C-alpha positions as CSV (number, residue, x, y, z in Angstrom):
1,M,-0.1,0.0,0.0
2,H,1.2,3.6,-0.7
3,F,0.0,6.3,1.8
4,E,0.0,10.1,1.4
5,F,-0.2,11.9,4.7
6,Y,-1.4,15.4,5.0
7,I,-0.8,17.4,8.2
8,E,-1.0,21.0,9.2
9,D,2.5,21.8,10.3
10,I,6.2,20.7,10.0
11,S,6.5,19.4,13.5
12,G,3.5,17.0,12.9
13,K,5.2,15.9,9.7
14,E,8.5,15.2,11.5
15,L,6.6,13.1,14.0
16,L,4.8,11.1,11.3
17,E,8.2,10.4,9.5
18,I,9.3,8.9,12.7
19,I,6.4,6.9,13.9
20,V,4.6,5.6,10.8
21,P,7.5,3.2,10.0
22,K,7.2,2.0,13.7
23,I,3.5,1.2,13.0
24,I,3.6,-0.3,9.5
25,S,6.3,-2.3,7.6
26,S,8.3,-0.2,5.1
27,S,9.1,-3.2,3.2
28,S,5.5,-3.8,2.0
29,N,4.2,-0.1,2.3
30,T,5.6,3.3,1.0
31,Y,4.7,6.7,2.2
32,K,4.9,10.4,1.4
33,F,4.3,13.3,3.8
34,Y,3.0,16.7,3.4
35,S,3.0,19.7,5.7
36,Y,1.5,23.0,5.7
37,K,1.8,26.5,7.4
38,G,-1.2,25.9,9.7
39,I,-4.6,24.3,9.8
40,G,-6.7,27.1,8.3
41,K,-10.5,26.6,7.8
42,I,-12.7,24.8,5.5
43,P,-14.0,27.2,2.7
44,E,-17.8,27.8,2.5
45,N,-17.6,26.9,-1.2
46,L,-15.9,23.5,-1.3
47,H,-15.5,23.8,-5.2
48,K,-13.8,27.2,-5.2
49,T,-10.1,27.3,-6.4
50,P,-8.1,27.9,-3.2
51,D,-5.8,31.0,-2.9
52,P,-2.3,29.8,-3.8
53,K,-0.8,32.3,-1.4
54,K,-2.5,30.5,1.7
55,Q,-0.6,27.5,2.4
56,L,-3.2,26.3,5.1
57,L,-4.2,22.6,5.0
58,L,-8.1,22.9,5.4
59,N,-8.2,25.8,2.9
60,K,-6.5,23.5,0.3
61,L,-8.1,20.2,1.4
62,P,-11.2,20.2,-0.8
63,A,-9.1,20.8,-4.0
64,I,-6.7,18.2,-2.9
65,L,-9.2,15.6,-2.4
66,R,-11.0,16.4,-5.9
67,A,-7.7,16.1,-7.5
68,Y,-6.9,12.7,-6.1
69,G,-10.5,11.6,-7.1
70,K,-10.1,12.8,-10.7
71,W,-6.8,10.8,-10.9
72,A,-8.7,7.4,-10.7
73,M,-6.4,6.2,-8.0
74,P,-5.6,2.5,-7.7
75,N,-6.9,0.7,-4.5
76,A,-3.4,0.5,-3.3
77,L,-3.2,4.3,-2.6
78,T,-4.7,5.8,0.5
79,I,-4.7,9.5,1.7
80,M,-4.6,10.0,5.4
81,V,-5.4,13.4,6.8
82,I,-4.3,14.2,10.4
83,V,-5.5,17.4,12.0
84,D,-5.7,19.0,15.6
85,S,-9.1,19.4,17.0
86,D,-7.8,22.4,19.0
87,K,-11.1,23.6,20.8
88,K,-13.5,22.2,18.1
89,D,-16.2,19.6,18.9
90,C,-14.5,16.5,17.7
91,K,-17.7,14.8,16.3
92,N,-18.8,17.8,14.4
93,F,-15.4,18.6,13.0
94,K,-15.1,14.9,11.7
95,Q,-18.4,15.3,10.0
96,E,-17.2,18.5,8.4
97,L,-14.2,16.7,7.0
98,I,-16.3,13.8,5.8
99,N,-18.5,16.3,4.1
100,I,-15.6,17.5,2.0
101,L,-14.9,14.0,0.9
102,E,-18.5,13.4,0.1
103,S,-18.5,16.6,-2.1
104,C,-16.0,14.9,-4.4
105,D,-17.2,13.0,-7.6
106,P,-15.4,10.7,-7.8
107,K,-14.3,10.2,-4.2
108,P,-10.6,9.3,-3.5
109,N,-9.7,6.7,-1.0
110,A,-9.2,9.2,2.0
111,F,-9.5,8.9,5.8
112,F,-9.4,11.5,8.6
113,R,-7.9,11.2,12.1
114,I,-7.9,14.0,14.6
115,A,-5.5,14.6,17.5
116,I,-7.1,15.8,20.6
117,E,-6.4,18.8,21.4
118,E,-3.1,18.9,19.6
119,I,-0.7,16.3,18.2
120,E,1.6,16.9,21.2
121,A,-1.0,14.9,23.1
122,W,0.5,11.8,21.2
123,L,3.9,12.6,22.8
124,L,2.5,12.9,26.1
125,G,0.7,9.5,25.8
126,D,4.1,7.8,26.2
127,K,5.5,8.6,29.7
128,E,8.7,6.4,29.2
129,A,9.6,8.2,26.0
130,L,9.2,11.5,27.7
131,K,11.6,10.3,30.6
132,K,14.2,9.0,28.0
133,S,14.1,12.3,26.1
134,Y,14.0,14.6,29.0
135,P,15.5,12.8,32.2
136,R,14.8,15.9,34.3
137,M,11.1,16.2,33.4
138,N,8.6,17.4,35.9
139,I,7.0,14.3,37.1
140,Q,4.3,16.1,39.2
141,E,3.3,18.3,36.2
142,Y,3.0,15.1,34.0
143,D,0.8,13.3,36.7
144,S,-1.5,16.3,36.8
145,Y,-2.2,15.9,33.0
146,K,-5.4,14.1,32.0
147,Q,-4.6,12.3,28.7
148,D,-6.3,13.9,25.6
149,S,-7.7,16.7,27.6
150,I,-8.5,20.3,26.3
151,I,-5.9,22.3,28.5
152,G,-3.4,23.9,26.2
153,T,-1.5,20.7,25.3
154,W,1.9,22.1,24.1
155,E,2.0,24.5,26.9
156,K,1.5,21.5,29.3
157,L,4.4,19.7,27.3
158,A,6.5,22.7,27.9
159,D,5.8,22.7,31.7
160,I,6.8,19.0,31.8
161,T,9.9,19.0,29.7
162,L,11.5,22.4,30.2
163,S,12.7,24.4,33.1
164,R,10.0,26.7,34.7
165,E,11.7,29.8,33.3
166,A,12.1,28.3,29.8
167,A,8.5,27.2,29.7
168,K,7.4,30.7,30.7
169,E,9.5,32.3,28.0
170,L,8.3,29.8,25.3
171,K,4.5,30.7,26.1
172,K,5.5,34.5,25.2
173,A,7.6,33.5,22.2
174,S,7.0,33.9,18.4
175,Y,5.1,31.4,16.4
176,F,8.4,30.7,14.8
177,E,10.2,29.9,18.1
178,I,7.3,27.8,19.3
179,G,7.4,25.8,16.0
180,K,11.2,25.1,16.6
181,Q,10.4,23.7,20.1
182,K,7.7,21.6,18.7
183,I,10.1,20.1,16.1
184,E,12.6,19.3,18.9
185,W,9.8,17.5,20.8
186,A,8.7,15.5,17.8
187,R,12.2,14.4,17.1
188,K,13.4,13.7,20.5
189,I,10.2,12.1,22.0
190,G,9.0,10.5,18.8
191,S,12.3,8.7,18.4
192,N,11.9,7.2,21.8
193,M,8.1,6.4,21.5
194,D,6.9,2.7,22.0
195,I,3.9,2.7,19.6
196,G,2.5,-0.3,21.5
197,K,2.4,1.5,24.9
198,N,0.9,4.8,24.2
199,I,-2.2,5.7,26.3
200,S,-3.5,8.4,24.0
201,N,-6.8,7.3,22.5
202,S,-6.6,9.6,19.5
203,F,-3.1,8.3,18.8
204,N,-4.4,4.5,19.1
205,Y,-7.3,5.3,16.7
206,F,-4.8,6.7,14.2
207,K,-2.5,3.6,14.7
208,T,-5.3,1.0,14.5
209,K,-6.5,2.5,11.2
210,L,-3.2,2.7,9.7
211,E,-2.4,-0.9,10.6
212,E,-5.9,-2.0,9.2
213,L,-5.3,-0.1,5.8
214,S,-1.7,-1.4,5.5
215,T,-3.1,-5.0,5.2
216,K,-5.4,-4.2,2.3
217,I,-4.5,-4.7,-1.3
């Protein structure tokens, strides 16, 4: 099976490039990853040509899926779109994504998975990976975290992995500086992740679906 993964930012792409080969065999599957400069929003007119200047995933997604459908993809090619829920209602958001797919004629072979609240929740789902990556992690701060909760996930990860002062400064930093830190987390923690011991439900929904799809011909 060949997979094409779409995700909203570079740190998410970095994480997927590390963990996808841990989930499915690279000897019988191939993959390609695409990242954007943010999640954006679903356009009101799903058939309108997107603004080429806006490199935002949801703004582009209807056109992306239409293009795949028109290419008459073989059954052995699957699109996986991974997005953060942020503070959106997950059920409603998933339906909005499905509506985009349903608007395509023909429809491509595409699936959606949502990280609750942010993809950093997947990193927080593996305590041992955090310990290996950040031996001085704040255990009390970690134990106060409820998995996949809507609390400001990357901020919580900062409180757990960085010094108090560094976490405080990061929360006031530019989007660029925050992005650099997210990439570091993705690389360090992702490399130590045991995909069989993650307690994030949203990660495990992604993992299970990917395993299921990888066995189809």
